C-alpha positions in Angstrom: 38.0 -14.9 4.7 35.9 -11.7 5.4 37.1 -9.3 2.8 34.9 -6.4 3.7 37.3 -4.8 6.2 40.1 -4.8 3.5 37.9 -3.2 0.8 36.5 -0.6 3.3 40.0 0.4 4.3 41.3 0.7 0.8 38.1 2.5 -0.2 38.7 5.1 2.6 42.4 5.6 1.6 41.5 6.2 -2.0 38.7 8.7 -1.0 36.4 7.3 -3.7 34.5 4.2 -4.9 36.3 1.4 -6.7 36.1 0.6 -10.4 35.3 -3.0 -11.4 38.9 -3.4 -12.7 40.1 -2.4 -9.0 37.7 -4.8 -7.4 39.0 -7.7 -9.6 42.6 -6.6 -9.0 42.2 -6.4 -5.2 40.3 -9.8 -5.1 43.2 -11.3 -7.0 45.8 -9.9 -4.6 43.8 -11.3 -1.5 43.6 -14.7 -3.3 47.3 -14.6 -3.8 48.0 -14.0 -0.1 45.8 -16.9 0.8 47.7 -19.3 -1.5 44.8 -19.7 -4.0 45.8 -20.8 -7.5 44.5 -18.4 -10.1 44.4 -19.6 -13.6 43.5 -16.4 -15.2 44.2 -13.4 -13.1 42.0 -10.3 -13.8 43.2 -7.8 -16.3 45.3 -4.8 -15.0 43.2 -1.6 -14.3 43.0 0.7 -17.3 45.2 3.8 -16.6 43.1 6.8 -16.0 44.2 10.2 -17.0 45.4 12.6 -14.4 42.5 14.7 -12.9 41.8 18.1 -14.3 40.3 21.3 -12.9 36.8 20.1 -13.9 37.1 16.4 -12.4 34.3 15.7 -9.9 34.1 13.0 -7.3 31.6 11.9 -4.8 32.7 13.0 -1.3 32.2 11.0 2.0 29.3 13.2 2.9 27.4 12.3 -0.2 28.3 8.5 0.0 27.1 8.5 3.6 23.8 10.1 2.6 23.2 7.7 -0.1 23.9 4.7 2.0 21.7 6.1 4.9 18.7 6.1 2.7 19.6 3.1 0.5 20.6 1.0 3.4 21.0 -2.7 3.0 17.6 -4.0 3.7 16.1 -7.5 4.0 19.1 -9.0 5.8 18.6 -12.7 6.3 19.7 -14.7 9.5 23.1 -15.8 7.8 24.0 -12.3 7.0 23.1 -12.2 3.4 20.6 -9.9 1.8 17.5 -10.8 -0.3 16.0 -8.8 -3.1 12.7 -7.0 -2.2 10.0 -5.2 -4.1 9.7 -1.4 -4.2 7.4 -0.7 -1.3 5.9 2.4 -2.8 5.1 1.2 -6.4 1.8 -0.5 -7.4 3.6 -3.4 -9.1 6.6 -3.9 -6.8 8.9 -2.8 -9.5 11.7 -2.2 -9.6 13.1 -5.1 -7.3 16.0 -3.8 -5.2 18.9 -5.4 -3.3 21.9 -4.1 -1.4 22.4 -0.4 -1.5 19.5 0.4 -3.7 20.8 -1.6 -6.7 18.3 -2.5 -9.4 18.5 -4.0 -12.8 17.2 -7.1 -14.9 19.3 -9.6 -12.7 17.6 -8.2 -9.5 14.4 -10.2 -9.0 12.6 -12.3 -6.5 14.7 -15.0 -4.9 18.0 -13.2 -5.6 20.5 -13.4 -2.5 23.8 -11.4 -2.2 26.4 -11.2 0.3 27.5 -8.1 2.0 30.7 -8.1 -0.2 28.6 -8.3 -3.4 26.3 -5.4 -2.1 29.4 -3.3 -1.4 31.1 -4.1 -4.8 27.9 -3.4 -6.8 27.4 0.1 -5.1 31.1 1.0 -5.8 30.4 0.1 -9.5 26.8 1.7 -9.8 27.9 5.0 -8.0 30.8 5.6 -10.5 28.1 5.7 -13.2 25.9 8.2 -11.4 28.9 10.4 -10.7 29.8 10.4 -14.2 26.3 11.2 -15.4 25.9 14.1 -13.1 29.3 15.5 -14.0 28.6 15.2 -17.7 25.3 17.0 -17.2 26.9 19.8 -15.1 29.8 20.4 -17.4 31.6 23.5 -16.2 28.6 24.9 -14.1 29.9 26.2 -10.8 29.2 23.5 -8.1 30.6 23.2 -4.6 31.6 19.7 -3.4 28.4 19.5 -1.1 26.2 20.5 -3.9 27.6 17.8 -6.1 27.2 15.2 -3.5 23.6 16.2 -3.0 22.9 16.1 -6.7 24.5 12.6 -7.0 22.3 11.4 -4.3 19.3 12.9 -5.9 20.2 11.3 -9.3 21.1 7.8 -7.7 17.5 7.7 -6.3 15.6 9.2 -9.2 17.8 9.0 -12.4 16.3 12.3 -13.4 19.0 14.9 -13.0 19.1 15.9 -16.7 15.4 16.3 -17.2 14.7 18.0 -13.8 13.9 21.8 -13.1 16.4 21.2 -10.2 19.2 20.5 -12.5 18.3 23.2 -15.0 18.2 25.9 -12.1 21.5 24.8 -10.8 23.3 24.9 -14.0 21.8 28.4 -14.5 23.4 29.5 -11.1 20.1 29.9 -9.2 21.1 27.8 -6.3 18.4 29.1 -3.9 15.6 28.1 -6.3 17.4 24.8 -7.1 17.4 23.9 -3.3 13.7 24.5 -3.1 13.2 21.8 -5.9 14.4 18.9 -3.8 11.1 19.1 -1.8 8.9 18.3 -4.9 10.5 14.9 -5.5 8.7 13.1 -2.8 6.2 11.0 -4.9 6.2 7.4 -5.8 3.2 6.3 -8.1 1.6 9.6 -7.5 1.7 9.2 -3.6 3.9 11.3 -1.3 6.3 9.1 0.7 7.7 10.1 4.1 10.9 8.4 3.4 11.4 10.4 0.2 10.4 13.6 2.0 13.0 13.1 4.7 15.7 12.1 2.1 14.9 15.2 0.0 15.2 17.3 3.1 18.7 16.0 4.0 19.7 16.4 0.3 18.8 20.1 0.3 20.5 20.7 3.7 23.6 19.2 2.1 23.2 21.1 -1.1 22.9 24.4 1.0 25.8 23.8 3.3 28.9 25.8 2.2 
């Protein structure tokens, strides 16, 4: 059974990415409808506290931007996806798969299904959202600014150490927007793809 349409529909209704507990619970529910015998059902999702005025979440514009530039590459004939080396680094590291996912388990020869790529994105993006939100604290930030900053951090991992982040927290949004264009290098070489991605992030950041 192709579960992707179900996960996609529920993700749209939630308006956010899944947690791993929610992925497990939804998988279990689908298995039950198919008559599967599940010896050890996944643990129930941990209750989350009600949102506060400082809660932040990735919007649809941010998720779309990230997936546009982290598009599932190296699609094989059977519809699965193979890990591939970083095309801009001298040593090919980090190896990547799916929606820009990396890690010690992602290496040459690894192949994932579309469902695995989507589930990993939902898990990874939660971490990047939390890191950006923690860095910003109570700094005034519009939804579009937040989405652009999450996309930047998803790609670079440098929100906390960047001049861009510092300027944003200081409230100098015009100067922060200009900083995106400086993050276009990989191994010291300017990359057309990074230049175009940073331009899109800057546009989203500046959109009211």
